[in-house]
Every structure is written in structure tokens, then in C-alpha cells.
C-alpha positions as CSV (number, residue, x, y, z in Angstrom):
1,M,-3.2,-54.1,-10.8
2,D,0.4,-52.8,-10.6
3,N,1.0,-53.7,-6.9
4,I,-0.4,-56.9,-5.3
5,N,1.7,-56.6,-2.1
6,I,-1.5,-55.6,-0.1
7,K,-1.3,-53.7,3.1
8,K,-2.5,-56.1,5.8
9,K,-5.6,-55.4,7.9
10,K,-6.4,-58.4,10.1
11,G,-4.6,-60.6,7.7
12,V,-4.5,-61.8,4.1
13,I,-6.2,-64.8,2.6
14,G,-5.1,-66.3,-0.7
15,I,-7.5,-68.6,-2.6
16,L,-7.0,-70.6,-5.8
17,T,-8.6,-73.4,-7.9
18,G,-6.6,-76.1,-9.5
19,G,-7.2,-79.1,-11.8
20,G,-10.4,-79.5,-13.8
21,D,-13.3,-77.1,-13.7
22,V,-16.5,-78.1,-12.0
23,P,-19.7,-76.3,-11.1
24,G,-19.4,-75.0,-7.5
25,L,-16.0,-73.4,-7.6
26,N,-17.4,-69.9,-8.0
27,P,-19.8,-70.2,-5.1
28,A,-17.0,-71.4,-3.0
29,I,-14.7,-68.5,-3.9
30,R,-17.7,-66.2,-3.1
31,A,-18.4,-67.7,0.3
32,V,-14.7,-67.5,1.3
33,T,-14.3,-63.9,0.0
34,I,-17.5,-62.4,1.6
35,R,-17.0,-64.0,5.0
36,A,-13.3,-63.1,5.0
37,I,-13.9,-59.5,4.1
38,R,-16.6,-59.2,6.9
39,E,-14.2,-60.6,9.4
40,G,-11.6,-58.0,8.5
41,Y,-9.4,-59.9,6.1
42,D,-8.2,-59.0,2.6
43,V,-8.6,-61.6,0.0
44,I,-6.2,-62.3,-2.9
45,G,-7.4,-64.5,-5.7
46,I,-4.5,-66.6,-7.3
47,R,-5.2,-67.0,-11.0
48,R,-4.6,-70.2,-12.9
49,G,-4.1,-72.5,-9.9
50,W,-0.5,-73.1,-8.7
51,A,0.8,-71.5,-11.9
52,G,-0.3,-68.2,-10.5
53,I,1.6,-68.3,-7.2
54,M,4.6,-69.8,-9.2
55,N,4.8,-66.9,-11.8
56,V,4.6,-63.9,-9.4
57,I,7.4,-61.5,-9.9
58,R,8.8,-60.2,-6.6
59,D,9.1,-56.6,-7.5
60,K,6.7,-53.9,-6.2
61,K,6.9,-52.2,-9.6
62,A,5.9,-55.4,-11.5
63,D,2.5,-55.9,-12.9
64,N,1.3,-59.2,-11.6
65,S,-2.4,-58.9,-12.5
66,T,-2.1,-61.7,-15.0
67,W,-1.4,-64.1,-11.9
68,V,-3.2,-62.4,-8.9
69,Q,-6.2,-60.1,-8.3
70,H,-7.7,-58.5,-5.2
71,L,-11.1,-59.9,-4.5
72,D,-14.2,-57.8,-3.3
73,E,-17.9,-58.5,-2.7
74,D,-19.0,-57.0,-6.0
75,T,-16.6,-59.2,-8.0
76,V,-17.6,-62.5,-6.4
77,N,-21.3,-61.6,-6.3
78,R,-21.3,-61.2,-10.0
79,V,-20.1,-64.8,-10.6
80,G,-21.1,-66.5,-7.5
81,R,-24.1,-68.4,-9.1
82,T,-22.2,-69.5,-12.2
83,G,-20.2,-72.6,-13.1
84,G,-16.5,-72.9,-13.8
85,T,-14.0,-70.8,-12.0
86,F,-13.5,-67.2,-12.8
87,L,-10.0,-67.4,-11.3
88,H,-9.2,-70.0,-14.0
89,S,-7.3,-73.2,-13.4
90,S,-4.3,-75.3,-14.5
91,R,-2.8,-78.6,-13.9
92,T,0.5,-77.0,-12.7
93,R,2.6,-78.7,-10.1
94,P,5.4,-76.2,-8.9
95,S,7.5,-79.1,-7.6
96,H,7.7,-80.6,-11.0
97,V,8.0,-77.9,-13.7
98,T,9.5,-78.8,-17.1
99,R,12.2,-76.5,-18.4
100,E,10.0,-75.0,-21.0
101,N,7.3,-74.1,-18.4
102,V,9.7,-72.4,-16.0
103,P,8.6,-68.7,-15.8
104,D,10.7,-66.4,-18.0
105,H,12.2,-64.4,-15.1
106,L,13.5,-67.7,-13.6
107,K,14.7,-69.6,-16.6
108,D,18.4,-68.6,-15.9
109,K,18.1,-70.1,-12.4
110,Y,16.3,-73.4,-13.3
111,Q,17.6,-75.2,-16.4
112,A,17.0,-78.9,-15.5
113,E,14.6,-81.0,-17.5
114,V,12.2,-81.0,-14.3
115,N,12.5,-78.3,-11.6
116,D,11.2,-77.9,-8.1
117,L,10.1,-74.2,-7.8
118,T,8.7,-74.6,-4.3
119,K,11.3,-72.2,-2.9
120,E,10.1,-69.6,-5.3
121,V,6.5,-70.3,-4.3
122,L,7.3,-69.9,-0.7
123,K,9.1,-66.6,-1.3
124,N,6.1,-65.4,-3.4
125,I,3.6,-66.2,-0.7
126,D,5.7,-64.2,1.7
127,F,6.0,-61.3,-0.9
128,L,2.2,-61.2,-1.3
129,G,1.7,-61.2,2.5
130,I,-0.5,-64.2,2.6
131,D,-1.3,-65.4,6.0
132,F,-3.6,-68.3,5.1
133,L,-3.7,-70.2,1.7
134,I,-7.0,-71.9,0.6
135,P,-6.5,-74.2,-2.3
136,I,-9.7,-75.8,-3.9
137,G,-9.1,-78.9,-5.9
138,G,-8.8,-82.6,-6.2
139,D,-6.2,-84.9,-4.7
140,D,-3.6,-83.8,-7.1
141,T,-4.0,-80.0,-6.5
142,L,-4.3,-80.6,-2.8
143,S,-1.4,-82.9,-2.6
144,Y,0.8,-79.8,-3.4
145,G,-1.0,-78.0,-0.7
146,V,0.2,-80.8,1.7
147,R,3.6,-80.1,0.5
148,L,3.4,-76.4,1.3
149,Y,1.8,-77.0,4.6
150,K,5.0,-79.2,5.5
151,E,7.1,-76.2,4.4
152,G,5.3,-74.0,7.0
153,V,2.5,-72.3,5.0
154,K,-1.0,-72.1,6.8
155,V,-3.1,-74.2,4.5
156,I,-6.9,-74.9,4.7
157,A,-8.0,-77.2,1.7
158,I,-11.6,-77.5,0.1
159,P,-12.2,-80.7,-1.8
160,K,-13.3,-80.5,-5.4
161,T,-13.7,-83.1,-8.0
162,M,-16.6,-84.6,-9.9
163,D,-15.1,-88.0,-9.5
164,N,-15.7,-87.5,-5.7
165,D,-12.3,-89.2,-5.0
166,V,-10.7,-86.9,-2.4
167,P,-9.9,-89.1,0.7
168,G,-11.4,-88.1,4.1
169,T,-14.7,-86.7,2.8
170,D,-18.0,-88.1,1.7
171,Y,-18.4,-85.2,-0.8
172,C,-16.4,-83.1,-3.1
173,I,-17.6,-80.0,-4.9
174,G,-18.9,-80.8,-8.4
175,F,-20.0,-84.4,-7.9
176,S,-23.8,-83.8,-7.5
177,T,-24.0,-81.8,-10.7
178,C,-21.9,-84.4,-12.6
179,I,-24.3,-87.2,-11.3
180,T,-27.4,-85.1,-12.1
181,R,-26.3,-84.5,-15.6
182,T,-25.2,-88.0,-16.3
183,I,-28.7,-89.2,-15.2
184,E,-30.5,-86.5,-17.3
185,M,-28.4,-87.1,-20.4
186,T,-28.6,-90.9,-20.2
187,H,-32.4,-90.8,-20.0
188,S,-32.4,-88.3,-22.9
189,L,-30.4,-90.8,-25.1
190,R,-32.7,-93.6,-24.4
191,T,-35.2,-92.2,-27.0
192,S,-32.7,-92.8,-29.7
193,A,-31.6,-96.2,-28.3
194,G,-35.1,-97.3,-28.2
195,S,-36.1,-96.0,-31.6
196,H,-33.3,-98.0,-33.3
197,E,-33.4,-101.1,-30.8
198,R,-29.7,-100.5,-30.1
199,V,-27.4,-100.9,-27.1
200,L,-26.5,-97.5,-25.6
201,V,-22.8,-97.3,-24.5
202,I,-22.0,-94.1,-22.5
203,E,-18.5,-93.2,-21.3
204,V,-18.2,-91.1,-18.2
205,F,-15.5,-89.5,-16.3
206,G,-13.6,-91.6,-13.6
207,R,-9.9,-92.2,-13.8
208,Y,-9.4,-94.4,-10.7
209,A,-12.8,-94.3,-8.9
210,G,-16.1,-95.4,-10.4
211,F,-18.6,-93.3,-8.4
212,T,-19.8,-91.3,-11.5
213,A,-20.8,-94.6,-13.1
214,I,-22.1,-96.7,-10.3
215,L,-24.3,-94.2,-8.6
216,P,-26.4,-93.2,-11.7
217,T,-26.7,-96.9,-12.4
218,M,-28.0,-97.4,-8.9
219,A,-30.5,-94.7,-9.6
220,G,-31.8,-96.4,-12.7
221,A,-30.0,-94.7,-15.4
222,A,-28.4,-97.8,-16.8
223,N,-28.7,-101.6,-16.8
224,R,-25.0,-102.1,-16.2
225,C,-21.8,-100.3,-15.4
226,V,-18.1,-101.0,-15.5
227,I,-15.7,-99.1,-13.1
228,P,-11.9,-98.8,-12.7
229,E,-11.8,-100.8,-9.5
230,Y,-12.8,-104.1,-11.2
231,K,-11.3,-105.4,-14.5
232,F,-14.3,-106.6,-16.4
233,D,-14.9,-109.5,-18.9
234,M,-16.2,-108.2,-22.3
235,E,-18.0,-111.4,-23.1
236,L,-19.9,-111.3,-19.8
237,L,-20.8,-107.7,-20.4
238,T,-22.0,-108.4,-23.9
239,E,-24.2,-111.4,-22.7
240,L,-25.8,-109.3,-19.9
241,L,-26.5,-106.3,-22.3
242,V,-28.2,-108.7,-24.9
243,K,-30.4,-110.2,-22.2
244,D,-31.3,-106.8,-20.9
245,R,-32.2,-105.7,-24.4
246,F,-34.3,-108.7,-25.0
247,S,-36.3,-108.3,-21.8
248,N,-37.0,-104.6,-22.5
249,P,-40.2,-104.1,-24.5
250,S,-38.5,-101.2,-26.4
251,K,-35.5,-103.5,-27.3
252,Y,-32.5,-101.6,-26.0
253,S,-30.1,-101.6,-23.0
254,V,-27.7,-99.2,-21.5
255,V,-24.2,-99.5,-19.9
256,L,-22.1,-96.7,-18.3
257,V,-18.3,-97.1,-18.9
258,S,-15.9,-95.2,-16.6
259,E,-13.1,-93.7,-18.6
260,G,-10.7,-95.6,-16.4
261,A,-12.4,-99.0,-16.8
262,I,-10.1,-101.8,-18.0
263,F,-10.9,-105.1,-19.8
264,T,-9.7,-108.4,-18.2
265,G,-6.0,-108.7,-19.3
266,G,-5.9,-105.2,-20.6
267,E,-4.8,-101.7,-19.6
268,M,-6.2,-98.2,-19.4
269,V,-6.9,-96.6,-22.7
270,F,-5.2,-93.3,-23.4
271,K,-5.5,-90.8,-26.1
272,D,-1.8,-90.3,-26.5
273,T,1.4,-90.5,-24.4
274,S,1.5,-86.9,-23.3
275,T,1.2,-86.3,-19.5
276,D,0.1,-83.5,-17.3
277,A,2.2,-82.1,-14.4
278,Y,1.1,-85.0,-12.1
279,G,2.1,-87.7,-14.5
280,H,-1.4,-88.5,-15.9
281,M,-1.9,-89.4,-19.5
282,K,-5.2,-88.2,-21.0
283,L,-7.7,-91.0,-20.9
284,G,-10.3,-91.5,-23.7
285,G,-11.5,-94.3,-25.9
286,I,-12.6,-97.2,-23.6
287,G,-16.2,-96.4,-24.7
288,D,-15.2,-96.8,-28.3
289,L,-13.5,-100.2,-27.6
290,V,-16.5,-101.5,-25.6
291,S,-18.8,-100.5,-28.5
292,A,-16.7,-102.1,-31.2
293,R,-16.2,-105.2,-29.1
294,F,-19.8,-105.6,-28.3
295,M,-20.8,-105.5,-32.0
296,E,-18.2,-108.3,-32.6
297,L,-19.4,-110.4,-29.8
298,S,-23.3,-109.7,-29.9
299,P,-24.0,-112.4,-32.5
300,R,-22.9,-115.2,-30.1
301,F,-25.9,-114.2,-27.8
302,N,-28.3,-113.0,-30.3
303,N,-28.9,-116.0,-32.7
304,G,-26.0,-115.0,-35.0
305,K,-27.3,-111.5,-35.6
306,P,-25.1,-108.4,-34.6
307,I,-26.6,-105.6,-32.5
308,N,-25.8,-102.1,-33.4
309,V,-24.7,-99.5,-30.8
310,I,-25.2,-95.9,-29.9
311,N,-21.7,-94.8,-28.6
312,Q,-21.7,-91.5,-26.6
313,K,-18.9,-89.9,-24.6
314,L,-20.5,-87.3,-22.1
315,G,-17.2,-85.7,-21.4
316,Y,-17.3,-81.9,-20.5
317,L,-21.1,-81.7,-20.8
318,V,-21.3,-83.0,-17.2
319,R,-18.9,-80.4,-15.8
320,S,-20.1,-77.4,-17.6
321,G,-22.7,-74.9,-16.9
322,D,-24.3,-73.8,-13.6
323,P,-24.2,-75.8,-10.4
324,D,-27.2,-77.8,-9.0
325,A,-28.6,-77.2,-5.5
326,I,-26.1,-79.3,-3.7
327,D,-23.2,-77.7,-5.6
328,S,-24.5,-74.3,-4.6
329,I,-25.0,-75.1,-0.9
330,V,-22.0,-77.3,-0.1
331,P,-19.5,-74.8,-1.6
332,M,-21.1,-72.0,0.6
333,A,-20.7,-74.1,3.7
334,Y,-17.1,-75.3,2.9
335,G,-16.0,-71.7,2.4
336,N,-17.5,-70.7,5.8
337,L,-16.0,-73.8,7.5
338,A,-12.6,-72.7,6.2
339,L,-13.2,-69.2,7.7
340,D,-14.3,-70.8,10.9
341,L,-10.9,-72.5,11.2
342,I,-8.9,-69.3,10.3
343,L,-10.7,-67.4,13.1
344,K,-9.6,-70.0,15.6
345,G,-6.1,-69.9,14.3
346,I,-6.3,-73.5,13.0
347,H,-4.7,-74.7,9.8
348,G,-3.4,-77.9,8.2
349,R,-7.0,-79.1,7.8
350,L,-9.3,-80.3,5.0
351,V,-13.0,-79.2,5.2
352,I,-15.3,-82.1,4.8
353,L,-18.8,-83.6,4.9
354,R,-18.8,-86.9,6.8
355,N,-21.9,-88.9,7.9
356,G,-24.1,-86.0,6.9
357,R,-22.3,-83.4,9.0
358,Y,-19.8,-80.8,8.1
359,D,-16.4,-81.3,9.9
360,N,-12.7,-81.0,9.1
361,A,-9.8,-83.5,8.8
362,P,-6.0,-83.5,8.9
363,L,-4.7,-82.2,5.6
364,E,-2.3,-85.2,5.3
365,I,-5.3,-87.5,4.8
366,I,-5.2,-86.4,1.2
367,T,-1.9,-88.1,0.5
368,S,-2.2,-91.0,2.9
369,T,-4.8,-93.2,1.3
370,K,-7.0,-93.7,-1.9
371,K,-10.7,-93.2,-2.1
372,L,-12.3,-95.9,-4.3
373,V,-15.6,-97.8,-4.6
374,N,-15.6,-100.7,-2.2
375,V,-16.2,-103.6,-4.8
376,E,-16.9,-106.1,-2.2
377,K,-19.7,-104.1,-0.6
378,Y,-21.2,-102.2,-3.5
379,Y,-20.5,-104.0,-6.8
380,N,-21.7,-107.3,-8.1
381,T,-19.0,-108.6,-10.2
382,E,-21.0,-111.3,-11.7
383,R,-23.9,-108.9,-12.7
384,L,-21.6,-105.8,-13.5
385,R,-24.0,-103.5,-11.5
386,P,-24.4,-102.0,-8.1
387,V,-25.5,-104.1,-5.1
388,F,-26.7,-103.0,-1.7
389,S,-28.3,-104.7,1.3
390,S,-29.4,-101.8,3.4
391,F,-29.4,-97.9,3.0
392,E,-29.7,-97.5,6.8
393,F,-27.2,-95.0,8.2
394,K,-25.5,-94.6,4.8
395,P,-24.2,-91.2,3.5
396,L,-26.3,-89.2,1.1
397,F,-24.4,-90.7,-1.8
398,I,-24.4,-94.3,-0.4
399,M,-20.9,-95.6,-0.9
400,T,-19.0,-92.4,-0.8
401,G,-18.2,-92.7,2.9
402,D,-16.1,-95.9,2.8
């Protein structure tokens, strides 16, 4: 597409997806696009997250199709039931762009080690004629949306992250599918664990929040779980897992380990020292360490005999493929909620689910607080497993409303 400076009708809406992929992004894009077109708006898809809006060349003769595309009903209907994001994604943060990642046409202007290209982004939004911008992402992606809103851009955000840790909402797109897959795969792995009478150690996503480990455990997928919100004692975990194994007629037990979980006196485990645009090093390896340490400690609690481990990292398996029912329905509702706000001339909001009802909240809530498991209410630190007293009036996913 040679010219993306679209002639306005009722207005122009830009939509993008940032951060990690999850099932449910394409249904959200579809919902926004179809409703917007029927309300008289043009819709621009920003490709590759914030990188797309940053790389636009402000020249009517330039080919910006690498970074932006016009969306229509046929396009979004073809992908609306599928996983991932057909607009693609990135972890780009235009306010913190390293010199080597500055767009070629801007390299002469920005030569610092780290550059803030927000001024270029604002000019590009104006060049594209975007009246409302709808970013879909987690707290990292949406935090830059907050920055643009403070700069005068009309932003309406949609929360997405399988960790379910965007503040202000009980639910983020991708979470249900992640939980569903975690439970399914854990139960599948039980056959191997039981056949060999081993302990099953499964590492799941969750950098700072342990929802993806604690909820499957509450649902019966595992005997124990360790989460980022509480530093755990490996000897205690070993003792509990050995007891669980002994009491199981099939002689196996299961623990879910959040990737951000930390040993007592230890630190997060990283693959290497490289970081993304938001300063996060890539996590990975805590499951390996738990497995190795368990095998070392298990003889203490098993009459001097070591117990072998099946060590499995679920990784991208829980974020791939088609969305489940909830991640098909909620994105559809979120997209329409965003258009409801636009039609009312409202912006600077985050569309949310709270207490079982769709709503919206101030955009600034994204950067004003953190959303974590309430350990005191929902996690037994002596038993390393979920605890609850009553489910009455709790949200659908129990502890996600705190």
C-alpha cells in the first residue's frame, strides 16, 4: 500500500498489538474493526506493535505497508477465529530506542545510546490521521500508551497478557487459554510421572505474578506450586512433594513452578543478561534448578533413596494455537466496549472486566500499581499451595480481583 494517509470519513482508528502473543488478539482486532467500520470509521492496523508507528516515513510517496495496513471486514474475518496476531508484535518501546534500532531514516537525528522517539511517534500519528488509538497489550505495552495519552493522544487500551497481571481488571485476554492448556498438559504428563513413579516439575509463565501456577493448582492440576510473590524454601518443597508421592497410590506428585519464582536467599533465574526494550531479562531455568535440587534433597525424606524427576517447561505451548471460549468472547466484548467509548467521545480509559461485569477504568491505573497474588489471602506458605475460605462473591478466576 503506497499511501496510508487515509482520507477521513467519520474518523480514523488505529489498532496495534504489543508484547507476547496470546490467543484472543485476532478476535479483538476483528471486533474493533467490524464495529468501527459499521459506525463509519476507517481502521488502520499498526504492524509490529509500537515499532510500526515509530518506523512510519512521513512522505505521501513512501511505501509504509511494512508498518501499517488498512483493515476491512474480509481481512479480519479470515483471521478472527485464530490465535496469535496477524498484525504481528514486538517489545519495542519508542521512548527507549537503542542507537542500532533507530529507523534508518532517523539515524542522523538520533545518535545517543538510548533515544526517545516519542516526538516522531506523535508526528506519525498525525500524519496517518489517527483520531483514536487502541493498543492491545500487557502493562509494558500499555504503559507507553499512558505516555502517549499524557502527550494528547486519544488512547483506549485493551488488556492482554496470559499472566493476567494488568492492574485494574479481573481479566486479560489470553489468560483463560493459558490456564486451560496448563491444566490439560499437566494432566497429560501425569501418565509418564505415574508410570515411572517420579515427581513432575512443570515450569510455567509468570514473571512477577503467580496466577498461572496457583489457579491450575487450585483446580487440582498439581499438589504444590511456587509463585514469584513468595520466596520458597526448597527443603520444605522437597519434603512436601515426597509426602505427596508416598500418599499417592501411583507414587508420583506434581509441582507447578512460576518462571519468576525465587528460592529463599536467591534471585530470579535468567537465561542470559540481554534485556528487552522494557529492561526485562529473559527468564528461564528455575524449573531445572528445582528439579536438580529436589533430586539432591529427596534422599533425606525417602529413607536415603533419591527420587527421579520429570522436568518439563510448558513455555510457548500454552500461548499458541486457537483461543478457547472465554478468549473468543471477552476480546469481542472488549473491542465493542472500546467503540462504545469512542462513540461517546471518551478516551484515556482501559476496558476491563470487574466483579463479573464489563466496565472501564482510568488509563493511568496501568502504571499506578502492581497486580499480584495476595499471598496472605490465597497462598498457604507452610503448605506451598492455594488456600481459600469461601468462594462467595469472588470473581470468575477467584483471586484475580484483588
